[in-house]
PyMOL Python script that loads the backbone (N, CA, C, O; Angstrom):
from pymol import cmd

cmd.read_pdbstr("""\
ATOM      1  N   MET A   1    -112.424-116.585 136.776  1.00  0.00           N
ATOM      2  CA  MET A   1    -111.312-116.023 136.025  1.00  0.00           C
ATOM      3  C   MET A   1    -110.323-117.147 135.707  1.00  0.00           C
ATOM      4  O   MET A   1    -109.934-117.906 136.595  1.00  0.00           O
ATOM      5  N   SER A   2    -109.922-117.249 134.450  1.00  0.00           N
ATOM      6  CA  SER A   2    -108.988-118.306 134.070  1.00  0.00           C
ATOM      7  C   SER A   2    -107.558-117.865 134.345  1.00  0.00           C
ATOM      8  O   SER A   2    -107.206-116.694 134.205  1.00  0.00           O
ATOM      9  N   GLU A   3    -106.759-118.821 134.733  1.00  0.00           N
ATOM     10  CA  GLU A   3    -105.346-118.543 135.032  1.00  0.00           C
ATOM     11  C   GLU A   3    -104.512-118.866 133.800  1.00  0.00           C
ATOM     12  O   GLU A   3    -104.649-119.939 133.213  1.00  0.00           O
ATOM     13  N   GLN A   4    -103.654-117.938 133.414  1.00  0.00           N
ATOM     14  CA  GLN A   4    -102.761-118.177 132.281  1.00  0.00           C
ATOM     15  C   GLN A   4    -101.358-118.439 132.807  1.00  0.00           C
ATOM     16  O   GLN A   4    -100.860-117.720 133.673  1.00  0.00           O
ATOM     17  N   ARG A   5    -100.740-119.461 132.279  1.00  0.00           N
ATOM     18  CA  ARG A   5     -99.349-119.744 132.613  1.00  0.00           C
ATOM     19  C   ARG A   5     -98.494-119.428 131.410  1.00  0.00           C
ATOM     20  O   ARG A   5     -98.804-119.815 130.284  1.00  0.00           O
ATOM     21  N   MET A   6     -97.426-118.728 131.663  1.00  0.00           N
ATOM     22  CA  MET A   6     -96.519-118.385 130.572  1.00  0.00           C
ATOM     23  C   MET A   6     -95.228-119.183 130.713  1.00  0.00           C
ATOM     24  O   MET A   6     -94.612-119.215 131.778  1.00  0.00           O
ATOM     25  N   LEU A   7     -94.837-119.818 129.633  1.00  0.00           N
ATOM     26  CA  LEU A   7     -93.563-120.526 129.635  1.00  0.00           C
ATOM     27  C   LEU A   7     -92.435-119.519 129.634  1.00  0.00           C
ATOM     28  O   LEU A   7     -92.579-118.433 129.072  1.00  0.00           O
ATOM     29  N   PRO A   8     -91.317-119.853 130.251  1.00  0.00           N
ATOM     30  CA  PRO A   8     -90.156-118.976 130.108  1.00  0.00           C
ATOM     31  C   PRO A   8     -89.775-118.920 128.627  1.00  0.00           C
ATOM     32  O   PRO A   8     -90.028-119.864 127.878  1.00  0.00           O
ATOM     33  N   ALA A   9     -89.181-117.833 128.223  1.00  0.00           N
ATOM     34  CA  ALA A   9     -88.751-117.709 126.826  1.00  0.00           C
ATOM     35  C   ALA A   9     -87.615-118.678 126.548  1.00  0.00           C
ATOM     36  O   ALA A   9     -86.801-118.976 127.422  1.00  0.00           O
ATOM     37  N   ILE A  10     -87.578-119.154 125.334  1.00  0.00           N
ATOM     38  CA  ILE A  10     -86.453-119.962 124.872  1.00  0.00           C
ATOM     39  C   ILE A  10     -85.472-119.002 124.215  1.00  0.00           C
ATOM     40  O   ILE A  10     -85.856-118.177 123.386  1.00  0.00           O
ATOM     41  N   THR A  11     -84.215-119.116 124.588  1.00  0.00           N
ATOM     42  CA  THR A  11     -83.185-118.256 124.015  1.00  0.00           C
ATOM     43  C   THR A  11     -82.366-119.053 123.012  1.00  0.00           C
ATOM     44  O   THR A  11     -81.947-120.178 123.284  1.00  0.00           O
ATOM     45  N   THR A  12     -82.146-118.456 121.860  1.00  0.00           N
ATOM     46  CA  THR A  12     -81.318-119.064 120.826  1.00  0.00           C
ATOM     47  C   THR A  12     -80.395-117.993 120.274  1.00  0.00           C
ATOM     48  O   THR A  12     -80.696-116.802 120.360  1.00  0.00           O
ATOM     49  N   SER A  13     -79.286-118.409 119.714  1.00  0.00           N
ATOM     50  CA  SER A  13     -78.368-117.409 119.178  1.00  0.00           C
ATOM     51  C   SER A  13     -78.433-117.373 117.662  1.00  0.00           C
ATOM     52  O   SER A  13     -78.700-118.384 117.013  1.00  0.00           O
ATOM     53  N   TRP A  14     -78.190-116.209 117.115  1.00  0.00           N
ATOM     54  CA  TRP A  14     -78.103-116.002 115.674  1.00  0.00           C
ATOM     55  C   TRP A  14     -76.756-115.355 115.436  1.00  0.00           C
ATOM     56  O   TRP A  14     -76.541-114.191 115.773  1.00  0.00           O
ATOM     57  N   ASP A  15     -75.853-116.122 114.852  1.00  0.00           N
ATOM     58  CA  ASP A  15     -74.480-115.674 114.669  1.00  0.00           C
ATOM     59  C   ASP A  15     -74.181-115.594 113.179  1.00  0.00           C
ATOM     60  O   ASP A  15     -73.823-116.591 112.552  1.00  0.00           O
ATOM     61  N   TYR A  16     -74.331-114.415 112.628  1.00  0.00           N
ATOM     62  CA  TYR A  16     -74.294-114.186 111.183  1.00  0.00           C
ATOM     63  C   TYR A  16     -73.127-114.868 110.493  1.00  0.00           C
ATOM     64  O   TYR A  16     -73.331-115.565 109.499  1.00  0.00           O
ATOM     65  N   ASP A  17     -71.941-114.692 110.978  1.00  0.00           N
ATOM     66  CA  ASP A  17     -70.780-115.243 110.260  1.00  0.00           C
ATOM     67  C   ASP A  17     -69.995-116.246 111.095  1.00  0.00           C
ATOM     68  O   ASP A  17     -68.849-116.558 110.773  1.00  0.00           O
ATOM     69  N   ILE A  18     -70.599-116.749 112.160  1.00  0.00           N
ATOM     70  CA  ILE A  18     -69.874-117.685 113.016  1.00  0.00           C
ATOM     71  C   ILE A  18     -70.350-119.121 112.814  1.00  0.00           C
ATOM     72  O   ILE A  18     -69.532-120.011 112.583  1.00  0.00           O
ATOM     73  N   ARG A  19     -71.651-119.360 112.896  1.00  0.00           N
ATOM     74  CA  ARG A  19     -72.086-120.753 112.860  1.00  0.00           C
ATOM     75  C   ARG A  19     -73.037-121.105 111.732  1.00  0.00           C
ATOM     76  O   ARG A  19     -73.348-122.283 111.553  1.00  0.00           O
ATOM     77  N   PHE A  20     -73.507-120.150 110.974  1.00  0.00           N
ATOM     78  CA  PHE A  20     -74.507-120.441 109.955  1.00  0.00           C
ATOM     79  C   PHE A  20     -73.923-120.548 108.567  1.00  0.00           C
ATOM     80  O   PHE A  20     -73.086-119.740 108.163  1.00  0.00           O
ATOM     81  N   ASP A  21     -74.373-121.550 107.844  1.00  0.00           N
ATOM     82  CA  ASP A  21     -74.318-121.516 106.395  1.00  0.00           C
ATOM     83  C   ASP A  21     -75.782-121.417 105.976  1.00  0.00           C
ATOM     84  O   ASP A  21     -76.650-121.377 106.848  1.00  0.00           O
ATOM     85  N   LYS A  22     -76.086-121.378 104.714  1.00  0.00           N
ATOM     86  CA  LYS A  22     -77.465-121.146 104.266  1.00  0.00           C
ATOM     87  C   LYS A  22     -78.427-122.219 104.787  1.00  0.00           C
ATOM     88  O   LYS A  22     -79.527-121.892 105.231  1.00  0.00           O
ATOM     89  N   ASN A  23     -78.025-123.500 104.738  1.00  0.00           N
ATOM     90  CA  ASN A  23     -78.908-124.573 105.192  1.00  0.00           C
ATOM     91  C   ASN A  23     -79.181-124.499 106.686  1.00  0.00           C
ATOM     92  O   ASN A  23     -80.313-124.706 107.123  1.00  0.00           O
ATOM     93  N   LYS A  24     -78.156-124.208 107.468  1.00  0.00           N
ATOM     94  CA  LYS A  24     -78.337-124.127 108.924  1.00  0.00           C
ATOM     95  C   LYS A  24     -79.220-122.942 109.293  1.00  0.00           C
ATOM     96  O   LYS A  24     -80.040-123.044 110.206  1.00  0.00           O
ATOM     97  N   GLU A  25     -79.064-121.829 108.602  1.00  0.00           N
ATOM     98  CA  GLU A  25     -79.895-120.667 108.911  1.00  0.00           C
ATOM     99  C   GLU A  25     -81.356-120.944 108.552  1.00  0.00           C
ATOM    100  O   GLU A  25     -82.258-120.536 109.284  1.00  0.00           O
ATOM    101  N   THR A  26     -81.594-121.622 107.450  1.00  0.00           N
ATOM    102  CA  THR A  26     -82.959-121.970 107.056  1.00  0.00           C
ATOM    103  C   THR A  26     -83.598-122.878 108.100  1.00  0.00           C
ATOM    104  O   THR A  26     -84.751-122.665 108.477  1.00  0.00           O
ATOM    105  N   LEU A  27     -82.871-123.883 108.572  1.00  0.00           N
ATOM    106  CA  LEU A  27     -83.380-124.772 109.618  1.00  0.00           C
ATOM    107  C   LEU A  27     -83.653-123.999 110.902  1.00  0.00           C
ATOM    108  O   LEU A  27     -84.672-124.224 111.554  1.00  0.00           O
ATOM    109  N   TRP A  28     -82.758-123.093 111.269  1.00  0.00           N
ATOM    110  CA  TRP A  28     -82.930-122.271 112.473  1.00  0.00           C
ATOM    111  C   TRP A  28     -84.219-121.453 112.369  1.00  0.00           C
ATOM    112  O   TRP A  28     -85.001-121.409 113.318  1.00  0.00           O
ATOM    113  N   LYS A  29     -84.443-120.806 111.222  1.00  0.00           N
ATOM    114  CA  LYS A  29     -85.652-120.006 111.034  1.00  0.00           C
ATOM    115  C   LYS A  29     -86.904-120.870 111.131  1.00  0.00           C
ATOM    116  O   LYS A  29     -87.893-120.466 111.744  1.00  0.00           O
ATOM    117  N   THR A  30     -86.867-122.059 110.530  1.00  0.00           N
ATOM    118  CA  THR A  30     -88.009-122.972 110.604  1.00  0.00           C
ATOM    119  C   THR A  30     -88.310-123.350 112.051  1.00  0.00           C
ATOM    120  O   THR A  30     -89.470-123.386 112.459  1.00  0.00           O
ATOM    121  N   ASN A  31     -87.280-123.626 112.813  1.00  0.00           N
ATOM    122  CA  ASN A  31     -87.463-123.989 114.225  1.00  0.00           C
ATOM    123  C   ASN A  31     -88.026-122.829 115.036  1.00  0.00           C
ATOM    124  O   ASN A  31     -88.906-123.031 115.872  1.00  0.00           O
ATOM    125  N   VAL A  32     -87.533-121.624 114.802  1.00  0.00           N
ATOM    126  CA  VAL A  32     -88.045-120.444 115.508  1.00  0.00           C
ATOM    127  C   VAL A  32     -89.515-120.226 115.161  1.00  0.00           C
ATOM    128  O   VAL A  32     -90.333-119.987 116.050  1.00  0.00           O
ATOM    129  N   GLU A  33     -89.850-120.306 113.893  1.00  0.00           N
ATOM    130  CA  GLU A  33     -91.247-120.138 113.475  1.00  0.00           C
ATOM    131  C   GLU A  33     -92.152-121.173 114.138  1.00  0.00           C
ATOM    132  O   GLU A  33     -93.263-120.844 114.556  1.00  0.00           O
ATOM    133  N   PHE A  34     -91.689-122.423 114.238  1.00  0.00           N
ATOM    134  CA  PHE A  34     -92.463-123.484 114.882  1.00  0.00           C
ATOM    135  C   PHE A  34     -92.740-123.141 116.344  1.00  0.00           C
ATOM    136  O   PHE A  34     -93.874-123.255 116.811  1.00  0.00           O
ATOM    137  N   LEU A  35     -91.710-122.727 117.055  1.00  0.00           N
ATOM    138  CA  LEU A  35     -91.882-122.387 118.467  1.00  0.00           C
ATOM    139  C   LEU A  35     -92.864-121.231 118.646  1.00  0.00           C
ATOM    140  O   LEU A  35     -93.755-121.297 119.492  1.00  0.00           O
ATOM    141  N   VAL A  36     -92.702-120.181 117.855  1.00  0.00           N
ATOM    142  CA  VAL A  36     -93.567-119.008 117.957  1.00  0.00           C
ATOM    143  C   VAL A  36     -95.019-119.386 117.646  1.00  0.00           C
ATOM    144  O   VAL A  36     -95.935-118.981 118.361  1.00  0.00           O
ATOM    145  N   ARG A  37     -95.223-120.164 116.579  1.00  0.00           N
ATOM    146  CA  ARG A  37     -96.576-120.616 116.218  1.00  0.00           C
ATOM    147  C   ARG A  37     -97.237-121.398 117.334  1.00  0.00           C
ATOM    148  O   ARG A  37     -98.460-121.388 117.467  1.00  0.00           O
ATOM    149  N   ASN A  38     -96.426-122.080 118.142  1.00  0.00           N
ATOM    150  CA  ASN A  38     -96.943-122.901 119.222  1.00  0.00           C
ATOM    151  C   ASN A  38     -96.921-122.193 120.571  1.00  0.00           C
ATOM    152  O   ASN A  38     -96.994-122.831 121.621  1.00  0.00           O
ATOM    153  N   GLY A  39     -96.819-120.875 120.528  1.00  0.00           N
ATOM    154  CA  GLY A  39     -96.980-120.066 121.727  1.00  0.00           C
ATOM    155  C   GLY A  39     -95.771-119.945 122.638  1.00  0.00           C
ATOM    156  O   GLY A  39     -95.904-119.518 123.785  1.00  0.00           O
ATOM    157  N   VAL A  40     -94.608-120.310 122.154  1.00  0.00           N
ATOM    158  CA  VAL A  40     -93.401-120.220 122.974  1.00  0.00           C
ATOM    159  C   VAL A  40     -92.672-118.920 122.633  1.00  0.00           C
ATOM    160  O   VAL A  40     -92.273-118.727 121.485  1.00  0.00           O
ATOM    161  N   PRO A  41     -92.491-118.023 123.608  1.00  0.00           N
ATOM    162  CA  PRO A  41     -91.739-116.800 123.350  1.00  0.00           C
ATOM    163  C   PRO A  41     -90.273-117.141 123.039  1.00  0.00           C
ATOM    164  O   PRO A  41     -89.659-117.960 123.722  1.00  0.00           O
ATOM    165  N   VAL A  42     -89.733-116.510 122.015  1.00  0.00           N
ATOM    166  CA  VAL A  42     -88.347-116.767 121.613  1.00  0.00           C
ATOM    167  C   VAL A  42     -87.544-115.484 121.745  1.00  0.00           C
ATOM    168  O   VAL A  42     -87.929-114.429 121.239  1.00  0.00           O
ATOM    169  N   ARG A  43     -86.416-115.604 122.439  1.00  0.00           N
ATOM    170  CA  ARG A  43     -85.474-114.494 122.583  1.00  0.00           C
ATOM    171  C   ARG A  43     -84.245-114.855 121.746  1.00  0.00           C
ATOM    172  O   ARG A  43     -83.715-115.960 121.860  1.00  0.00           O
ATOM    173  N   VAL A  44     -83.797-113.924 120.911  1.00  0.00           N
ATOM    174  CA  VAL A  44     -82.637-114.168 120.054  1.00  0.00           C
ATOM    175  C   VAL A  44     -81.462-113.348 120.570  1.00  0.00           C
ATOM    176  O   VAL A  44     -81.576-112.146 120.810  1.00  0.00           O
ATOM    177  N   THR A  45     -80.335-114.025 120.733  1.00  0.00           N
ATOM    178  CA  THR A  45     -79.094-113.370 121.126  1.00  0.00           C
ATOM    179  C   THR A  45     -78.211-113.277 119.897  1.00  0.00           C
ATOM    180  O   THR A  45     -77.919-114.287 119.257  1.00  0.00           O
ATOM    181  N   VAL A  46     -77.789-112.069 119.570  1.00  0.00           N
ATOM    182  CA  VAL A  46     -76.997-111.821 118.363  1.00  0.00           C
ATOM    183  C   VAL A  46     -75.567-111.478 118.764  1.00  0.00           C
ATOM    184  O   VAL A  46     -75.336-110.547 119.534  1.00  0.00           O
ATOM    185  N   THR A  47     -74.615-112.236 118.236  1.00  0.00           N
ATOM    186  CA  THR A  47     -73.212-111.949 118.471  1.00  0.00           C
ATOM    187  C   THR A  47     -72.779-110.819 117.543  1.00  0.00           C
ATOM    188  O   THR A  47     -73.018-110.879 116.337  1.00  0.00           O
ATOM    189  N   VAL A  48     -72.152-109.802 118.095  1.00  0.00           N
ATOM    190  CA  VAL A  48     -71.738-108.632 117.314  1.00  0.00           C
ATOM    191  C   VAL A  48     -70.349-108.886 116.726  1.00  0.00           C
ATOM    192  O   VAL A  48     -69.366-109.017 117.455  1.00  0.00           O
ATOM    193  N   THR A  49     -70.288-108.951 115.402  1.00  0.00           N
ATOM    194  CA  THR A  49     -69.029-109.147 114.679  1.00  0.00           C
ATOM    195  C   THR A  49     -68.893-108.041 113.632  1.00  0.00           C
ATOM    196  O   THR A  49     -69.830-107.280 113.392  1.00  0.00           O
ATOM    197  N   GLN A  50     -67.737-107.968 113.027  1.00  0.00           N
ATOM    198  CA  GLN A  50     -67.519-106.962 111.982  1.00  0.00           C
ATOM    199  C   GLN A  50     -68.486-107.154 110.819  1.00  0.00           C
ATOM    200  O   GLN A  50     -69.062-106.189 110.316  1.00  0.00           O
ATOM    201  N   LYS A  51     -68.660-108.414 110.391  1.00  0.00           N
ATOM    202  CA  LYS A  51     -69.570-108.674 109.274  1.00  0.00           C
ATOM    203  C   LYS A  51     -71.000-108.275 109.627  1.00  0.00           C
ATOM    204  O   LYS A  51     -71.733-107.772 108.775  1.00  0.00           O
ATOM    205  N   LEU A  52     -71.391-108.493 110.857  1.00  0.00           N
ATOM    206  CA  LEU A  52     -72.726-108.080 111.290  1.00  0.00           C
ATOM    207  C   LEU A  52     -72.872-106.571 111.194  1.00  0.00           C
ATOM    208  O   LEU A  52     -73.903-106.067 110.748  1.00  0.00           O
ATOM    209  N   LEU A  53     -71.842-105.853 111.611  1.00  0.00           N
ATOM    210  CA  LEU A  53     -71.899-104.393 111.570  1.00  0.00           C
ATOM    211  C   LEU A  53     -71.944-103.864 110.144  1.00  0.00           C
ATOM    212  O   LEU A  53     -72.431-102.758 109.908  1.00  0.00           O
ATOM    213  N   GLU A  54     -71.440-104.643 109.193  1.00  0.00           N
ATOM    214  CA  GLU A  54     -71.476-104.235 107.791  1.00  0.00           C
ATOM    215  C   GLU A  54     -72.872-104.376 107.180  1.00  0.00           C
ATOM    216  O   GLU A  54     -73.173-103.744 106.168  1.00  0.00           O
ATOM    217  N   LEU A  55     -73.723-105.202 107.790  1.00  0.00           N
ATOM    218  CA  LEU A  55     -75.113-105.327 107.333  1.00  0.00           C
ATOM    219  C   LEU A  55     -75.880-104.080 107.727  1.00  0.00           C
ATOM    220  O   LEU A  55     -75.480-103.367 108.647  1.00  0.00           O
ATOM    221  N   GLU A  56     -76.949-103.820 107.058  1.00  0.00           N
ATOM    222  CA  GLU A  56     -77.865-102.781 107.525  1.00  0.00           C
ATOM    223  C   GLU A  56     -78.525-103.324 108.791  1.00  0.00           C
ATOM    224  O   GLU A  56     -79.099-104.412 108.748  1.00  0.00           O
ATOM    225  N   PRO A  57     -78.466-102.614 109.909  1.00  0.00           N
ATOM    226  CA  PRO A  57     -79.069-103.124 111.146  1.00  0.00           C
ATOM    227  C   PRO A  57     -80.540-103.495 110.982  1.00  0.00           C
ATOM    228  O   PRO A  57     -81.033-104.391 111.666  1.00  0.00           O
ATOM    229  N   GLN A  58     -81.225-102.827 110.102  1.00  0.00           N
ATOM    230  CA  GLN A  58     -82.650-103.093 109.912  1.00  0.00           C
ATOM    231  C   GLN A  58     -82.898-104.522 109.443  1.00  0.00           C
ATOM    232  O   GLN A  58     -83.971-105.072 109.691  1.00  0.00           O
ATOM    233  N   VAL A  59     -81.917-105.140 108.764  1.00  0.00           N
ATOM    234  CA  VAL A  59     -82.056-106.510 108.281  1.00  0.00           C
ATOM    235  C   VAL A  59     -82.347-107.457 109.438  1.00  0.00           C
ATOM    236  O   VAL A  59     -83.221-108.318 109.337  1.00  0.00           O
ATOM    237  N   ILE A  60     -81.621-107.298 110.528  1.00  0.00           N
ATOM    238  CA  ILE A  60     -81.804-108.165 111.695  1.00  0.00           C
ATOM    239  C   ILE A  60     -83.168-107.936 112.315  1.00  0.00           C
ATOM    240  O   ILE A  60     -83.878-108.890 112.631  1.00  0.00           O
ATOM    241  N   PHE A  61     -83.537-106.682 112.491  1.00  0.00           N
ATOM    242  CA  PHE A  61     -84.819-106.376 113.106  1.00  0.00           C
ATOM    243  C   PHE A  61     -85.981-106.853 112.241  1.00  0.00           C
ATOM    244  O   PHE A  61     -86.966-107.375 112.763  1.00  0.00           O
ATOM    245  N   ASP A  62     -85.874-106.680 110.929  1.00  0.00           N
ATOM    246  CA  ASP A  62     -86.933-107.145 110.033  1.00  0.00           C
ATOM    247  C   ASP A  62     -87.090-108.660 110.100  1.00  0.00           C
ATOM    248  O   ASP A  62     -88.210-109.171 110.145  1.00  0.00           O
ATOM    249  N   MET A  63     -85.957-109.386 110.107  1.00  0.00           N
ATOM    250  CA  MET A  63     -86.000-110.838 110.173  1.00  0.00           C
ATOM    251  C   MET A  63     -86.670-111.292 111.466  1.00  0.00           C
ATOM    252  O   MET A  63     -87.533-112.170 111.445  1.00  0.00           O
ATOM    253  N   CYS A  64     -86.278-110.698 112.583  1.00  0.00           N
ATOM    254  CA  CYS A  64     -86.844-111.096 113.875  1.00  0.00           C
ATOM    255  C   CYS A  64     -88.334-110.757 113.956  1.00  0.00           C
ATOM    256  O   CYS A  64     -89.121-111.525 114.509  1.00  0.00           O
ATOM    257  N   LYS A  65     -88.706-109.630 113.414  1.00  0.00           N
ATOM    258  CA  LYS A  65     -90.124-109.245 113.401  1.00  0.00           C
ATOM    259  C   LYS A  65     -90.920-110.235 112.552  1.00  0.00           C
ATOM    260  O   LYS A  65     -91.994-110.682 112.953  1.00  0.00           O
ATOM    261  N   GLU A  66     -90.392-110.571 111.391  1.00  0.00           N
ATOM    262  CA  GLU A  66     -91.066-111.518 110.496  1.00  0.00           C
ATOM    263  C   GLU A  66     -91.247-112.885 111.157  1.00  0.00           C
ATOM    264  O   GLU A  66     -92.270-113.543 110.964  1.00  0.00           O
ATOM    265  N   LEU A  67     -90.248-113.308 111.937  1.00  0.00           N
ATOM    266  CA  LEU A  67     -90.310-114.604 112.612  1.00  0.00           C
ATOM    267  C   LEU A  67     -91.196-114.579 113.861  1.00  0.00           C
ATOM    268  O   LEU A  67     -91.570-115.633 114.377  1.00  0.00           O
ATOM    269  N   GLY A  68     -91.529-113.391 114.344  1.00  0.00           N
ATOM    270  CA  GLY A  68     -92.344-113.292 115.556  1.00  0.00           C
ATOM    271  C   GLY A  68     -91.539-113.385 116.839  1.00  0.00           C
ATOM    272  O   GLY A  68     -92.068-113.750 117.889  1.00  0.00           O
ATOM    273  N   VAL A  69     -90.252-113.051 116.750  1.00  0.00           N
ATOM    274  CA  VAL A  69     -89.354-113.117 117.905  1.00  0.00           C
ATOM    275  C   VAL A  69     -89.803-112.122 118.969  1.00  0.00           C
ATOM    276  O   VAL A  69     -90.179-110.992 118.657  1.00  0.00           O
ATOM    277  N   TRP A  70     -89.760-112.546 120.214  1.00  0.00           N
ATOM    278  CA  TRP A  70     -90.220-111.755 121.353  1.00  0.00           C
ATOM    279  C   TRP A  70     -89.211-110.698 121.774  1.00  0.00           C
ATOM    280  O   TRP A  70     -89.601-109.592 122.146  1.00  0.00           O
ATOM    281  N   CYS A  71     -87.913-111.017 121.723  1.00  0.00           N
ATOM    282  CA  CYS A  71     -86.875-110.118 122.237  1.00  0.00           C
ATOM    283  C   CYS A  71     -85.570-110.384 121.491  1.00  0.00           C
ATOM    284  O   CYS A  71     -85.279-111.523 121.125  1.00  0.00           O
ATOM    285  N   VAL A  72     -84.785-109.325 121.266  1.00  0.00           N
ATOM    286  CA  VAL A  72     -83.469-109.459 120.637  1.00  0.00           C
ATOM    287  C   VAL A  72     -82.432-108.821 121.551  1.00  0.00           C
ATOM    288  O   VAL A  72     -82.586-107.676 121.975  1.00  0.00           O
ATOM    289  N   ASN A  73     -81.374-109.570 121.851  1.00  0.00           N
ATOM    290  CA  ASN A  73     -80.256-109.057 122.648  1.00  0.00           C
ATOM    291  C   ASN A  73     -78.997-109.091 121.793  1.00  0.00           C
ATOM    292  O   ASN A  73     -78.780-110.030 121.028  1.00  0.00           O
ATOM    293  N   PHE A  74     -78.181-108.073 121.926  1.00  0.00           N
ATOM    294  CA  PHE A  74     -76.883-108.048 121.253  1.00  0.00           C
ATOM    295  C   PHE A  74     -75.816-108.263 122.308  1.00  0.00           C
ATOM    296  O   PHE A  74     -75.884-107.690 123.395  1.00  0.00           O
ATOM    297  N   GLU A  75     -74.808-109.106 121.982  1.00  0.00           N
ATOM    298  CA  GLU A  75     -73.779-109.419 122.973  1.00  0.00           C
ATOM    299  C   GLU A  75     -72.464-109.746 122.309  1.00  0.00           C
ATOM    300  O   GLU A  75     -72.344-109.732 121.084  1.00  0.00           O
ATOM    301  N   ARG A  76     -71.505-110.032 123.116  1.00  0.00           N
ATOM    302  CA  ARG A  76     -70.175-110.524 122.765  1.00  0.00           C
ATOM    303  C   ARG A  76     -69.531-109.806 121.597  1.00  0.00           C
ATOM    304  O   ARG A  76     -69.573-110.283 120.463  1.00  0.00           O
ATOM    305  N   LEU A  77     -68.949-108.683 121.871  1.00  0.00           N
ATOM    306  CA  LEU A  77     -68.135-108.038 120.845  1.00  0.00           C
ATOM    307  C   LEU A  77     -66.957-108.950 120.573  1.00  0.00           C
ATOM    308  O   LEU A  77     -66.199-109.273 121.487  1.00  0.00           O
ATOM    309  N   THR A  78     -66.793-109.370 119.329  1.00  0.00           N
ATOM    310  CA  THR A  78     -65.737-110.332 119.006  1.00  0.00           C
ATOM    311  C   THR A  78     -64.503-109.632 118.462  1.00  0.00           C
ATOM    312  O   THR A  78     -64.532-108.444 118.139  1.00  0.00           O
ATOM    313  N   ILE A  79     -63.436-110.382 118.371  1.00  0.00           N
ATOM    314  CA  ILE A  79     -62.199-109.831 117.822  1.00  0.00           C
ATOM    315  C   ILE A  79     -62.263-109.737 116.308  1.00  0.00           C
ATOM    316  O   ILE A  79     -61.395-109.133 115.678  1.00  0.00           O
ATOM    317  N   ASN A  80     -63.301-110.342 115.724  1.00  0.00           N
ATOM    318  CA  ASN A  80     -63.459-110.324 114.266  1.00  0.00           C
ATOM    319  C   ASN A  80     -64.091-109.046 113.832  1.00  0.00           C
ATOM    320  O   ASN A  80     -64.309-108.838 112.639  1.00  0.00           O
TER     321      ASN A  80
END
""", "prot")
cmd.dss("prot")
cmd.show_as("cartoon", "prot")
cmd.util.cbc("prot")
cmd.orient("prot")
């Protein structure tokens, strides 16, 4: 029987209106796709802001599903 070792998941944050402009978000997505393609589970932490709540929640889930993200956590209710 072969033994499988699983790497711990890598956690990264996706902050819709805090740290991303279009170029940074594109680079972030490319990096996530690279990790997933290479067998590394990726957990995404999403900061909850007013602008995020104005999006359709399905947008976030669709993006994470498309990228192959393993887990999504929502955190940090902000003053924004």
